[in-house]
N, C-alpha and C positions, 0 to 999 in steps of 0.2 A: 635783692637777695637777703638783705637784714631783715626784711619784714618777713620773709619767707622762714629764716631761722635754720638752725642745724638739726632739728628733730631732737630725738632722746636716743643717741647711739648707745649701743652696749656690746660689751665684747661677747664673742662666741666663737667657737671653733670652726674652721672651715667645714667640716661634714655637717655641723648643726645649721649652718646658713644654707647649705645645699637642700637638707630636711626641710627647712622653713619656706624655701621657694618653691619645693615640690607639693607643700600643702596648700600654698597659696593659688588663688584663682586669678588670673589677669582681668583687670577692670575692663568694661565694654568700652570701645572707642566708636567714633564715628567717621564715616567717609563723606567728604563733602561731595555731593552729586553733582556740583556746579563747577567743580575744580576744572582748569582749563587743561590739565594734563590728559583728561579722558580716562584715567584709572579709575576701576571700580572696585568695591568690596569683594573679597574672595579671589582676586587674581594672583597669580604666582609672579612675584618680582624680585629683583636684585637691587640693592641699594650698594653704591660703591663711592667712597671719598673720590674727589676730584683733584686732590693734590699729592698726597703721598700714600704709599702703601698699595692703594687701589686694589684691595683685596674685597670682592664683593660678599654681601651677606645675603641669603635668599630666605624667602618666607612668603607667607600670605598676607596681602594687604588687609588690614583691619581698622586703620586709622589715617585720616589724611586731612591735613588743615593747612592754611596758608604757611605756617611755621614749622610744621613737623610731618613726619611720616612714620607710622607704626606697622610692624610687620610681626606676625605669629610664626614662631618656630617651635619644633619639638626636639627636646634633649632627652637622651635616654635616662639621664641621672635626675633631672628635675621636671620633666614634663614639658607641658606646653608653657612658653614664655612669650611675653610681647616686648620687642626691642624698640626704642624710639629713637628716631633719627632728627636732626634738624634738616629743613629743606635746603638751606644754603650749604653749599659746599659738598653736595651729594648728588650723583648721577643715579636716577632711577630707570630701570629697564623692565619691560615685561619679558617674562619667560616663555 
């Protein structure tokens, strides 16, 4: 984490942060076609913590790697966003 650093944070109002998010375009991610889960790009899935909370987050699978899963969601305020989850500690289900 030290090598990664903290970036260059700057203060902004919450509304401004939402505007920045809306103007951004999510980076492309890749789905590992050889992943043993059998999940494929474009599938509707839910991602749920396996410990506490157990509140599922639903979206479209756009990224899958041994250490993470990424889903695209659409929010009325900010448009399309990609949410990333670690593979460990989460249950992934097809919808």
